[in-house]
N, C-alpha and C positions, 0 to 999 in steps of 0.2 A: 907676544907681549899687547896690555892692555892697553884699551885708547877709551878715555876718560870722556862718561856720561852728558855731552850737551846736552842732550834734550831731554831729559830725567827717562823717571821710567819707562814711557811708553812716546813714540815716536809721534803717532798717530791721537793722542788726545787731545791735543790744538785744532785737528781738525775733524774730531769727528764730537766735539759739542760741548767739553769742558774751557769753560770759559780762561781766560790768563790770572785769574786769583781764587778760579776753585781748583785751577793745579796746582798753583804756589802751593794748596795747604794742601794739596794733597800731596805733593812732596813731602810737604814738611809730617804730617800724621797722613801714612795709609790708607790710615779707616776711613777719614776723609771721602776716599774716592769715591768706595762703595755708599756713600750714605746718600739718600733720599732718590735712591734709585725709580724710575718713572717708567710704566707702561701706560701708551695711550688710547684706545681701545675710538675706533668710529661703529657704533653699534643704534641702529631703528631711528637716526635724527640725534642722539645723544652721541659726548662722550663720552669714555668712561678713562680714569686715570689709576693706575695703581702705585702707590705708596711707600719706596722700602723704607723705614724707622724699624727696627728692630733694638731693642733695648726699651722704645718711649713707651710706658702709658699712655689711654686714651685721656687724660686729664690733661700731659705735656704740650698735646698737640691743638693747639686755633684755624683757625681756619679765617681769611677773612677775607671781603668783596669790598672794592676802595677805583672807583677812578676804569670799570670793566678791568682788573688784574686780578683773578685771585689768589691770595696767597697766604702761602703753608708756611708757619712757621710750630717748628720741633725744640722746646726748650726741655734738659735734661741735665741733675744737679743731682753729686755722687756722694755723699762721703762717708769712707772711710776708718774707724778707729779702732786699732790696739794694743793692749793696756800687758806690762807683763805683771808680775805677782803683786809688786808693791806700785804698782799706780800709775808709774812712771810710759810717759809716753816712749811706742821704737817703735811706732810704724804712723804714721797719721797724712792720707792721702785725704786730698776734693779735686772731686772732677765737675765741671760747669760747661755744657756744649750747647750752644744752637748751629739749628740751619734752617734756611728758609730755602724756596721756592713763589716761584710767577710765571703764573701765565696766564696770558690777555686771554677772555671768555668773550669777551665784543660786548656795550655799553646797554644792550636789552637785555643782559643775561637780570637777573632779578637775586634777592638771597635767598626767596622761595621755592625758587627751580634749581635749585644744592642742595643733592640730598649725597651723606658723608656720612661713611659706616666703617669701625675702626675695630680690627681682629689678626690678630697668631701676626700680630707686629704691621701689618697693609693696609692701608689708606686706603679707603675706596672713595672714589670724591666721582660721582655727575653731577651734570645738567646738560643741557639741550641743545644745540648747532644755535649758531645766531643764524635768525633770517634775515637773508640779505635781500632788504625790500626793493625793490622794481621802480622806481615812478615811470609814471607814464611821460615815456619823451612826447616833449614838448613842440611842438618843430614851427621854430624860428627862422625867417625870413629875412635877406639882408636888401634894404631897399634901393632902390634905384635911383639917381637922378636926371 
């Protein structure tokens, strides 16, 4: 007997970091689940991100630093036109897609601290860890009446 799936393709997606909106999109479009998979490494006081962006060109990728968040957006537009001998359309397809990811990098990170490179469908982004500045602890005493 077949039991209908109420959990989508993978029961653990919600628990493993796919928010509800991303999971809903992944159920509707299975290829979305594989978009912008990111590996983050801590190397010598820097964070290194490797983001999978297959099928995108360097010009399609935008990186913005705003209010301590590193926003990465990739947009792709594809048009396919096929005509028969008489010029009538046999098939026309258009695809436009955008995917986004945001990472909190800290308010002390500046644009010049971030370095990015795109090669072979992978975006490499490196930035320093945000240093937590320890303020000198001020001794406060309670006055006695």
